[in-house]
C-alpha positions as CSV (number, residue, x, y, z in Angstrom):
1,M,97.2,-53.0,17.9
2,K,96.9,-52.0,14.2
3,L,93.3,-53.3,14.2
4,M,92.4,-51.3,17.3
5,R,93.9,-48.1,15.8
6,K,91.8,-48.5,12.6
7,K,88.6,-49.0,14.7
8,G,89.5,-45.9,16.8
9,I,90.1,-43.8,13.6
10,R,86.7,-45.0,12.2
11,L,84.9,-44.1,15.4
12,V,86.4,-40.6,15.5
13,A,85.6,-40.0,11.9
14,G,82.0,-41.1,12.4
15,L,81.6,-38.7,15.4
16,L,83.0,-35.8,13.4
17,L,80.6,-36.5,10.5
18,A,77.6,-36.7,12.9
19,G,78.6,-33.4,14.5
20,I,78.8,-31.6,11.1
21,A,75.4,-32.9,10.1
22,V,73.8,-31.7,13.3
23,T,75.4,-28.2,13.0
24,T,74.2,-27.9,9.4
25,G,70.6,-28.8,10.3
26,C,70.4,-26.3,13.1
27,S,71.7,-23.4,10.9
28,A,69.2,-24.0,8.0
29,P,66.2,-21.6,7.9
30,M,62.9,-23.0,9.3
31,D,59.8,-23.1,7.2
32,T,57.2,-21.2,9.3
33,G,54.6,-20.8,6.6
34,Y,54.8,-17.0,6.7
35,S,55.6,-15.4,3.4
36,G,57.2,-12.3,4.8
37,P,56.1,-8.9,6.1
38,A,53.1,-7.2,4.5
39,N,55.3,-4.4,3.3
40,A,58.0,-6.6,1.7
41,P,59.8,-4.9,-1.2
42,N,58.7,-7.4,-3.8
43,E,54.8,-7.5,-4.1
44,P,53.0,-6.1,-1.1
45,G,49.5,-6.7,-2.6
46,D,50.2,-10.4,-3.2
47,V,51.5,-10.8,0.3
48,L,48.3,-9.2,1.7
49,H,46.1,-11.3,-0.4
50,D,47.8,-14.5,0.8
51,S,47.7,-13.5,4.5
52,M,44.1,-12.0,4.5
53,P,41.8,-14.4,6.4
54,A,38.9,-15.8,4.4
55,P,35.5,-16.2,6.1
56,A,35.4,-19.5,7.8
57,A,32.7,-22.0,6.8
58,P,29.6,-21.7,9.0
59,R,29.2,-24.3,11.6
60,R,26.8,-27.0,10.7
61,A,23.4,-26.9,12.3
62,P,22.9,-29.6,14.9
63,E,20.4,-32.3,14.2
64,Y,17.2,-32.1,16.3
65,G,15.3,-35.1,17.5
66,E,11.6,-35.5,18.3
67,G,12.0,-34.4,21.9
68,D,14.1,-31.2,21.3
69,D,12.7,-27.7,21.5
70,R,11.7,-26.3,18.1
71,M,11.6,-22.6,17.0
72,I,8.0,-22.2,15.8
73,A,6.7,-19.0,14.1
74,R,2.9,-18.7,14.3
75,T,0.3,-16.4,12.6
76,S,-3.4,-16.4,13.4
77,S,-6.6,-14.9,12.1
78,I,-10.2,-14.6,13.5
79,R,-13.4,-13.3,12.1
80,L,-16.1,-11.7,14.4
81,V,-19.6,-10.6,13.8
82,V,-20.2,-7.7,16.2
83,D,-22.9,-5.1,16.9
84,D,-20.6,-2.0,17.0
85,I,-17.2,-1.8,15.2
86,E,-15.9,1.2,17.1
87,V,-16.6,-0.4,20.5
88,T,-15.1,-3.7,19.5
89,A,-11.9,-2.0,18.1
90,K,-11.5,-0.2,21.4
91,A,-11.9,-3.5,23.3
92,L,-9.2,-5.1,21.0
93,R,-6.8,-2.4,22.0
94,E,-7.5,-3.1,25.6
95,V,-6.9,-6.9,25.0
96,A,-3.6,-6.1,23.4
97,A,-2.5,-3.8,26.3
98,R,-3.6,-6.4,28.8
99,L,-1.4,-9.1,27.2
100,K,1.6,-6.7,26.7
101,G,1.0,-6.7,23.0
102,S,0.1,-3.9,20.6
103,V,-2.2,-2.9,17.7
104,T,0.1,-2.7,14.7
105,A,-2.6,-1.9,12.1
106,E,-6.2,-0.7,12.1
107,S,-8.6,0.0,9.2
108,L,-12.2,0.8,10.3
109,S,-15.1,1.1,7.9
110,L,-18.1,2.3,9.8
111,P,-21.4,1.1,8.4
112,E,-24.3,3.4,7.5
113,V,-27.8,2.7,8.8
114,G,-29.2,-0.6,7.3
115,N,-25.9,-1.5,5.6
116,Y,-23.1,-4.0,6.4
117,G,-19.8,-2.8,7.8
118,S,-16.4,-4.6,7.6
119,S,-13.1,-3.5,9.3
120,H,-9.7,-5.0,9.9
121,V,-7.5,-4.8,13.0
122,E,-4.0,-6.3,13.3
123,V,-3.0,-7.3,16.9
124,T,0.4,-8.6,17.9
125,V,0.8,-10.5,21.2
126,P,3.6,-12.6,22.8
127,A,3.5,-16.1,21.3
128,A,2.9,-17.6,24.8
129,Q,-0.3,-15.5,25.1
130,L,-1.9,-16.6,21.7
131,D,-4.5,-18.9,23.2
132,E,-5.6,-16.4,25.8
133,A,-5.8,-13.6,23.2
134,L,-8.1,-15.7,21.0
135,A,-10.3,-16.6,23.9
136,L,-10.7,-12.9,24.9
137,M,-11.4,-11.9,21.4
138,A,-14.1,-14.6,21.0
139,E,-16.0,-12.9,23.9
140,L,-16.3,-9.7,21.8
141,G,-18.6,-11.1,19.2
142,R,-19.7,-14.2,17.3
143,V,-16.8,-16.2,15.8
144,T,-17.4,-17.3,12.3
145,D,-13.8,-18.3,11.4
146,R,-10.6,-18.9,13.3
147,R,-7.2,-20.1,12.0
148,I,-3.7,-20.7,13.3
149,D,-0.7,-21.3,11.0
150,S,2.7,-22.5,12.2
151,Q,6.1,-22.6,10.5
152,D,9.2,-24.4,11.9
153,V,12.2,-22.0,11.6
154,T,14.6,-23.9,13.8
155,D,17.1,-24.8,11.1
156,E,17.0,-21.2,9.7
157,V,17.6,-19.7,13.2
158,V,20.6,-22.0,13.9
159,D,22.1,-21.4,10.5
160,V,21.8,-17.6,10.9
161,D,23.3,-17.7,14.4
162,A,26.3,-19.8,13.1
163,R,26.9,-17.3,10.2
164,V,26.8,-14.4,12.6
165,R,29.5,-16.0,14.9
166,T,31.6,-16.9,11.9
167,M,31.4,-13.4,10.4
168,Q,32.3,-11.8,13.8
169,E,35.4,-14.0,14.1
170,S,36.4,-13.1,10.5
171,I,36.1,-9.4,11.2
172,K,38.2,-9.8,14.4
173,R,41.0,-11.5,12.4
174,L,40.9,-8.7,9.8
175,Q,41.2,-6.1,12.5
176,E,44.2,-7.9,13.9
177,L,45.7,-8.1,10.4
178,M,45.1,-4.4,9.8
179,S,47.1,-3.5,13.0
180,Q,50.1,-5.5,11.6
181,T,49.9,-4.0,8.1
182,G,52.4,-1.2,7.2
183,S,51.9,0.1,3.7
184,I,49.0,2.4,2.8
185,A,47.9,0.2,-0.1
186,D,47.6,-2.8,2.1
187,I,45.7,-0.9,4.7
188,A,43.2,0.3,2.1
189,R,42.6,-3.2,0.9
190,V,42.1,-4.5,4.4
191,E,39.7,-1.6,5.1
192,S,37.7,-2.4,2.0
193,E,37.4,-6.1,2.9
194,L,36.5,-5.2,6.5
195,T,33.8,-2.8,5.4
196,Q,32.2,-5.5,3.1
197,R,32.2,-8.1,5.9
198,Q,30.7,-5.6,8.4
199,A,27.9,-4.9,6.0
200,D,27.3,-8.6,5.6
201,L,27.2,-8.9,9.4
202,E,24.7,-6.1,9.7
203,S,22.4,-8.0,7.2
204,L,22.8,-11.2,9.2
205,L,22.0,-9.4,12.5
206,S,18.9,-7.9,10.9
207,R,17.7,-11.3,9.7
208,Q,18.5,-12.8,13.1
209,K,16.4,-10.1,14.8
210,S,13.5,-10.7,12.4
211,L,13.5,-14.4,13.1
212,S,13.6,-13.8,16.8
213,Q,10.6,-11.5,16.7
214,R,8.7,-14.0,14.5
215,V,9.2,-16.7,17.2
216,A,8.6,-14.5,20.2
217,T,5.5,-12.7,19.0
218,T,2.4,-13.7,17.0
219,P,0.3,-11.4,14.8
220,I,-3.5,-11.9,14.9
221,S,-5.5,-10.6,11.9
222,V,-9.0,-9.7,13.3
223,E,-11.8,-9.1,10.8
224,L,-14.9,-7.3,12.2
225,R,-18.3,-7.4,10.5
226,T,-21.7,-6.1,11.5
227,V,-25.1,-7.6,10.6
228,S,-27.8,-5.6,8.7
229,A,-29.9,-3.2,10.8
230,V,-33.0,-4.9,9.4
231,E,-32.8,-8.7,9.6
232,P,-33.9,-10.4,6.3
233,L,-37.4,-12.0,6.4
234,S,-38.4,-15.4,5.2
235,N,-38.7,-16.0,1.5
236,S,-42.2,-17.3,1.7
237,G,-45.5,-15.9,3.1
238,F,-47.9,-13.1,2.4
239,L,-45.7,-10.4,4.0
240,S,-42.7,-11.6,2.1
241,G,-44.7,-11.4,-1.2
242,L,-46.0,-8.0,-0.3
243,L,-42.5,-6.7,0.4
244,A,-41.2,-8.2,-2.8
245,G,-44.1,-6.6,-4.8
246,W,-43.4,-3.3,-3.2
247,G,-39.8,-3.6,-4.0
248,V,-40.6,-4.3,-7.7
249,M,-43.0,-1.3,-7.8
250,V,-40.4,1.0,-6.3
251,D,-37.8,-0.2,-8.7
252,S,-40.2,0.3,-11.7
253,A,-41.0,3.8,-10.5
254,V,-37.3,4.6,-10.2
255,V,-36.8,3.4,-13.8
256,A,-39.7,5.4,-15.1
257,I,-38.5,8.6,-13.4
258,T,-35.0,8.0,-14.7
259,V,-36.4,7.7,-18.3
260,I,-38.5,10.8,-17.9
261,G,-35.5,12.7,-16.6
262,A,-33.4,11.6,-19.6
263,L,-36.2,12.6,-22.1
264,L,-37.0,16.1,-20.6
265,P,-34.1,17.9,-22.3
266,W,-35.1,16.5,-25.7
267,L,-38.8,17.4,-25.1
268,A,-37.8,20.9,-24.2
269,L,-35.7,21.3,-27.4
270,T,-38.6,19.9,-29.5
271,A,-41.0,22.4,-28.0
272,L,-38.7,25.3,-28.7
273,I,-38.4,24.2,-32.4
274,L,-42.0,23.2,-33.1
275,G,-43.8,25.7,-30.9
276,P,-43.3,28.7,-33.2
277,I,-44.1,26.7,-36.3
278,I,-47.4,25.6,-34.8
279,V,-48.3,29.1,-33.7
280,V,-47.6,30.5,-37.2
281,R,-49.7,27.8,-38.9
282,R,-52.6,28.4,-36.5
283,S,-52.5,32.1,-37.1
284,R,-52.5,31.6,-40.9
285,R,-55.5,29.3,-40.7
286,N,-57.4,31.8,-38.6
287,S,-56.6,34.5,-41.2
288,A,-57.7,32.3,-44.0
289,A,-60.9,31.4,-42.3
290,K,-61.8,35.0,-41.6
291,A,-61.2,35.9,-45.3
292,A,-63.4,33.1,-46.5
293,T,-66.3,34.1,-44.2
294,P,-69.0,36.2,-46.3
295,V,-69.7,39.7,-45.0
296,P,-73.4,40.2,-44.3
297,P,-75.0,43.0,-46.3
298,T,-75.7,46.3,-44.6
299,E,-79.2,47.8,-44.5
300,N,-79.8,51.4,-45.9
């Protein structure tokens, strides 16, 4: 009986201790990871800094294999020898309108008679219409040069897209935090951080748009040239020699006329200075000659 009583007492004591432990654990404060309200009386600035969300790391761009679509930005250039620059420039504008593109730059230098002319036209067309555009331009004149350059911007596009999404999520979290902030100082700090991240987002969106346009459209630099009105003759033969001699004679005449024109002012100045001197000397000589001539005697 005594043994059973001791066991019963030990059992009751164990149950009491277990109940006390459970009660103590339930009444202890839970660690929620929250450092207190933003307008706590100790250091509101420190609390805001700790609770302000930092921009999340951008998502890693996926790896592309050989068979995946790539983002390719292309540029092209073509050189044409044409008969009439104005007519060809007008035809280029029609080609751009036909392919739903546009002429983004135009610099025309119209040639004079017998001279060469060179002009530049920048045409932008949808990337899918590049081959058709070059084929239509080739019909406007004689192609002397054509070039297409390509740049893979897939990784850059994916990276910018990921950064845009990350920044948008960060701004959303800041806006939620701002609605929970109570003190004026904390609101000012959140607004400052929000403004900075919105500016970064605008920059990323601008870069995203630029990349999208580079992939969707292709600029074509068109150089227009005209041939000389008089085709150059062969370097050999009688006619070629005659023309060469005529050219040398004309050049020599031009040089002689130029020299005479340069000397005329000096000749005029010399005449003004020496003319009176020569006239005075001649008049003195004439007077001396008359004085030296004997006078014939007169008859009575």
